[in-house]
C-alpha positions in Angstrom: -4.2 69.3 -88.3 -4.0 73.0 -90.3 -1.0 75.0 -88.9 -0.2 78.3 -89.7 3.2 79.6 -88.7 3.4 82.9 -86.9 6.0 84.5 -89.5 6.1 84.9 -93.2 5.9 81.4 -95.1 8.8 82.1 -97.0 11.1 82.2 -94.0 10.9 78.1 -93.6 11.4 78.0 -97.6 14.7 75.8 -98.2 16.4 79.3 -99.8 16.0 81.3 -96.3 18.8 81.2 -93.9 16.7 80.0 -91.0 15.0 77.3 -93.4 18.9 76.1 -94.4 19.3 75.8 -90.3 16.1 74.0 -89.3 16.6 71.9 -92.2 20.6 70.7 -92.2 21.3 70.9 -88.5 22.5 67.9 -86.6 20.7 68.6 -83.4 17.4 69.1 -82.8 16.2 72.3 -83.0 12.6 73.6 -81.9 10.8 76.9 -81.6 7.9 77.3 -79.1 5.9 80.6 -78.3 5.3 81.9 -74.6 2.3 79.5 -74.2 4.2 76.6 -74.9 3.0 75.3 -78.4 5.7 74.4 -80.7 6.0 76.6 -83.8 8.5 75.1 -85.7 10.5 71.7 -85.5 13.3 70.4 -87.3 14.2 67.6 -89.2 16.7 66.0 -86.4 13.8 66.6 -83.7 11.8 64.2 -86.8 14.5 61.3 -86.0 14.8 62.0 -82.5 11.3 61.8 -81.2 9.6 60.0 -84.0 7.0 62.8 -84.5 6.8 63.9 -88.1 6.3 67.7 -87.9 2.7 68.2 -88.9 2.0 66.2 -85.4 3.6 68.6 -83.2 3.2 71.5 -84.6 0.6 73.8 -82.3 0.6 71.6 -79.8 2.1 72.0 -76.3 5.9 70.7 -76.2 5.2 69.2 -73.2 4.2 66.1 -75.3 7.8 65.1 -76.1 8.5 65.2 -72.0 8.3 62.2 -69.8 7.2 63.0 -66.3 8.4 64.9 -64.3 9.4 67.2 -66.6 5.9 67.3 -68.1 3.9 68.5 -65.4 6.5 71.1 -64.5 6.8 72.6 -68.0 4.0 75.0 -68.4 4.7 75.9 -64.5 8.3 77.5 -65.6 6.8 79.4 -68.9 4.0 80.8 -66.3 6.3 82.0 -63.4 9.0 83.5 -65.6 6.3 85.2 -67.7 4.9 86.7 -64.1 8.4 87.0 -62.3 11.2 87.3 -65.1 13.2 85.4 -63.0 14.6 82.0 -66.0 15.1 79.3 -64.1 16.1 76.8 -67.1 17.0 79.4 -70.4 20.5 80.0 -71.2 21.3 77.1 -69.1 22.1 73.7 -70.5 21.3 70.2 -68.6 20.8 66.8 -69.1 16.7 65.7 -68.6 15.0 63.3 -71.0 13.0 63.2 -74.0 9.9 60.9 -75.0 9.4 59.5 -78.2 6.6 58.5 -80.0 6.3 54.9 -79.0 6.6 56.0 -75.3 9.9 55.4 -74.8 12.3 57.5 -73.1 15.9 58.6 -73.7 18.6 61.0 -72.0 19.2 64.1 -74.2 21.3 67.6 -73.3 18.6 70.8 -73.8 19.8 74.2 -73.9 17.0 77.2 -74.2 17.2 80.4 -75.5 15.0 83.7 -75.6 14.2 86.0 -78.5 11.8 88.3 -80.4 10.1 86.8 -83.7 8.0 89.2 -85.8 7.4 91.2 -82.2 6.6 87.9 -80.4 8.2 85.9 -77.3 9.5 82.7 -78.4 12.0 80.3 -77.0 14.4 78.4 -78.9 15.4 74.8 -77.7 18.4 72.9 -79.1 18.6 69.2 -77.9 21.3 66.8 -78.4 20.7 63.0 -77.8 23.2 61.7 -75.3 21.9 57.8 -76.2 25.2 56.8 -77.4 27.5 58.9 -74.3 25.1 57.4 -71.6 25.5 53.3 -73.3 29.5 54.4 -73.4 29.2 55.7 -69.3 27.1 52.4 -68.6 29.5 50.7 -70.0 32.6 52.2 -68.3 31.2 52.0 -65.3 30.5 48.4 -65.3 33.8 47.6 -66.3 34.7 50.4 -62.8 32.6 47.9 -60.8 34.3 44.6 -62.0 37.4 46.3 -61.7 36.7 47.5 -58.2 35.1 43.9 -56.9 38.2 42.3 -58.2 40.2 44.9 -56.1 37.5 44.2 -53.3 38.9 40.3 -54.1 42.2 40.7 -54.5 42.3 42.8 -51.0 40.5 39.4 -49.4 43.4 36.9 -50.6 46.2 39.4 -49.3 44.2 39.5 -46.0 44.2 35.7 -45.4 47.9 35.2 -47.1 49.5 37.2 -44.6 48.3 34.6 -42.0 48.6 31.3 -43.8 51.0 30.3 -41.2 48.4 30.6 -38.7 45.8 29.1 -41.0 47.9 26.0 -41.2 48.2 25.7 -37.7 44.9 26.2 -37.2 43.9 23.1 -39.2 46.5 21.2 -38.0 45.2 21.5 -34.4 42.1 19.7 -35.6 43.3 17.2 -37.7 46.1 16.3 -35.4 43.7 15.4 -32.4 41.5 13.4 -35.4 44.6 11.7 -35.6 45.3 10.6 -31.8 41.6 10.2 -31.3 41.5 7.5 -34.5 44.8 5.8 -33.3 43.0 5.3 -29.8 40.0 4.1 -31.4 42.2 1.6 -33.3 43.9 0.2 -29.8 40.4 -0.1 -28.2 38.8 -1.7 -31.0 42.0 -4.1 -31.7 41.7 -5.0 -27.6 38.3 -6.8 -28.4 36.9 -6.1 -24.9 33.0 -5.8 -24.8 33.5 -2.5 -22.3 36.1 -1.1 -24.4 33.5 -0.6 -27.9 31.6 2.3 -25.2 34.8 3.9 -25.4 35.3 3.6 -29.3 31.9 5.4 -29.4 33.0 8.4 -27.4 36.6 8.4 -29.2 34.7 8.4 -32.3 32.4 10.9 -31.6 35.3 13.5 -30.4 37.0 12.7 -34.2 33.5 14.1 -35.5 33.8 16.8 -33.2 37.3 17.7 -34.7 36.2 16.9 -38.2 33.4 19.6 -37.7 35.8 22.3 -36.1 38.1 21.5 -39.2 35.0 21.7 -41.4 34.2 25.1 -40.2 37.6 26.5 -40.9 37.3 25.6 -44.5 34.2 26.9 -44.9 35.1 30.3 -43.2 38.2 30.5 -45.6 36.2 29.1 -48.7 33.4 31.9 -48.2 35.7 34.4 -47.9 37.9 34.0 -50.6 35.1 33.4 -52.7 35.4 35.3 -56.1 31.8 37.0 -56.5 29.4 39.6 -57.2 28.3 42.1 -54.4 25.0 41.1 -53.3 23.4 42.0 -50.1 20.5 40.3 -47.9 19.1 40.0 -44.6 21.8 39.1 -41.9 22.7 38.0 -38.6 25.5 41.0 -37.6 26.3 38.5 -34.7 27.1 35.6 -36.8 29.5 37.9 -39.4 31.1 38.9 -36.4 32.0 36.1 -34.6 32.8 34.7 -38.2 35.1 37.6 -38.8 37.0 36.8 -35.5 37.7 33.5 -36.4 39.4 34.5 -39.4 40.8 38.1 -38.1 42.4 36.6 -35.1 44.3 33.6 -36.3 47.6 33.4 -34.6 46.1 36.1 -31.9 46.2 33.8 -28.8 50.4 32.7 -29.8 50.4 36.5 -30.0 49.5 37.1 -26.4 46.3 38.8 -27.4 43.2 38.9 -25.5 40.2 39.4 -27.4 36.7 39.9 -26.5 33.0 40.1 -27.9 30.3 42.3 -27.3 26.8 42.3 -28.4 23.4 43.7 -27.3 20.8 40.9 -27.4 18.3 40.7 -29.8 19.6 42.9 -33.0 17.5 43.1 -35.6 18.8 41.7 -39.0 21.1 44.1 -41.2 21.2 44.7 -45.0 23.8 44.3 -45.8 26.7 42.2 -48.4 28.4 39.6 -45.8 31.1 39.0 -47.2 32.6 42.4 -47.7 31.4 43.2 -44.0 33.1 40.4 -42.9 36.1 41.5 -44.8 36.3 45.3 -43.5 36.3 43.2 -40.0 39.1 41.2 -40.9 41.1 43.8 -42.1 40.6 45.9 -38.7 40.6 43.0 -36.1 44.8 41.9 -38.2 45.3 45.7 -38.0 44.5 45.6 -34.3 46.3 42.6 -33.8 49.4 44.1 -35.7 49.1 47.5 -33.6 49.9 45.9 -30.5 52.6 43.7 -31.2 55.2 45.9 -29.2 52.6 46.5 -26.5 52.4 45.3 -23.4 49.0 45.1 -22.8 47.4 43.5 -25.6 43.4 43.7 -25.3 40.9 43.8 -28.3 37.4 44.1 -27.8 34.6 43.9 -30.9 31.5 45.6 -29.9 28.0 45.3 -31.4 25.2 47.9 -30.7 22.5 49.2 -32.0 21.2 52.9 -33.0 18.5 55.1 -32.7 18.7 56.0 -36.2 17.7 52.1 -37.5 21.9 51.3 -37.8 23.9 48.9 -35.7 27.1 50.1 -34.9 30.1 48.5 -35.0 33.5 49.1 -33.0 37.1 47.7 -33.1 39.3 48.8 -29.8 42.8 48.3 -29.6 45.4 48.8 -26.7 47.8 49.9 -28.7 50.4 52.8 -29.2 47.7 54.3 -31.6 48.2 56.5 -34.8 50.5 59.0 -35.6 49.1 62.3 -36.6 50.7 62.1 -40.1 49.1 59.1 -40.7 46.3 59.6 -39.2 45.1 62.5 -41.8 45.6 60.6 -44.7 44.7 57.0 -43.2 42.1 55.9 -45.7 44.0 57.2 -48.5 45.4 54.3 -50.8 48.7 52.9 -50.7 49.4 54.8 -47.2 50.4 52.1 -44.8 52.9 51.9 -41.8 53.0 48.1 -42.4 56.8 46.8 -43.5 55.0 44.4 -46.3 51.5 46.1 -46.3 50.0 47.5 -49.7 48.1 49.9 -47.9 44.6 49.3 -49.8 42.7 47.4 -46.9 41.5 50.8 -45.0 41.1 52.6 -48.3 38.9 49.3 -49.7 36.8 49.1 -45.8 36.1 52.7 -46.3 34.9 52.2 -49.9 32.8 49.4 -48.7 31.3 51.2 -45.6 30.2 54.5 -47.5 28.6 52.0 -50.3 26.4 51.0 -47.2 25.3 54.5 -46.7 28.1 54.1 -43.6 31.1 55.7 -42.5 34.5 54.5 -41.7 36.4 56.3 -38.5 38.8 55.8 -36.3 39.5 57.4 -33.3 42.1 57.6 -30.1 41.1 55.0 -27.5 41.5 57.3 -24.2 43.0 54.0 -22.2 45.9 53.8 -25.1 45.1 52.8 -28.8 43.0 53.3 -31.6 38.3 52.8 -31.9 37.6 51.8 -35.3 33.9 52.5 -35.9 30.6 52.1 -38.7 27.6 51.1 -39.0 25.1 49.6 -41.1 21.5 49.6 -41.8 18.9 47.3 -40.2 16.1 45.9 -41.0 12.9 46.0 -39.1 
């Protein structure tokens, strides 16, 4: 295509100021007329967009844009000509450009307006952000890795605080297995035919206690496993039951009465199972500790269905509640009322729920104590 610019040819000569600017500028510079046709296109633009100058001059600048910018461009110009209201002029912004091969890249675009030989033109300056975005993605990946590491450390810390209770929980089925096994040995040693049926019954008890111990180990293993966050369709009732099995270790010895209420036929939820379990374990442990000095020690975990396509989970205790000065900064990192607490449990729990599109809140329990609540999305 033979194209003639709307200004004297010497304006683009190597000796002219404009020509030198276009030739040596590091950033892409292009000039378009008020209909959107490209009038000038420098060497940096050639490197960015992979089109030679003669392939773009006289063509609409939208050829360098992916959707949705391509559709919007002509309406921007026509609206400006009609109303005089500038939506993009004089404002730098991050957009996307499209290369000749169809690949899309991030760029920073600033557009100005001027008159050249009595004609209105628009000058666009383009800065390639590909390298910056690469660094940003690497930085965000590192932040995600550190966050997952912190979440894992918090899980380990939660169980570390109840290690004595875990040992007790495991010791119960192991001790029962030993007693049943000794009884089976005695029956077998007696050699009486009628005792063989008793041996079978005792061995069944051994298997039941082994299953109980295995469940405790499985729950701990799943909870402590170092893993990347993964969401899937989950049964919120199973998540809650597993969380109670871990979070209420030692609660009975502390004279805590725990209740679990769940609406029937709850739909599956789209969550990271271990992360939601971690939130519940943290809330349950906090509730048990909050009632350590209370005469009434009653805890309720409830799961109800909301009308907005979500399921709400509440943890209610009958402790002394939260002081106003603590309540105002309850979810901030390193805020704790525990003598040996790190102060990250609630902060991490809040970030987990927010990552699931919900909100973790705390409010006074009318009967004394505190109610924590959050919601997660369902899958119908």
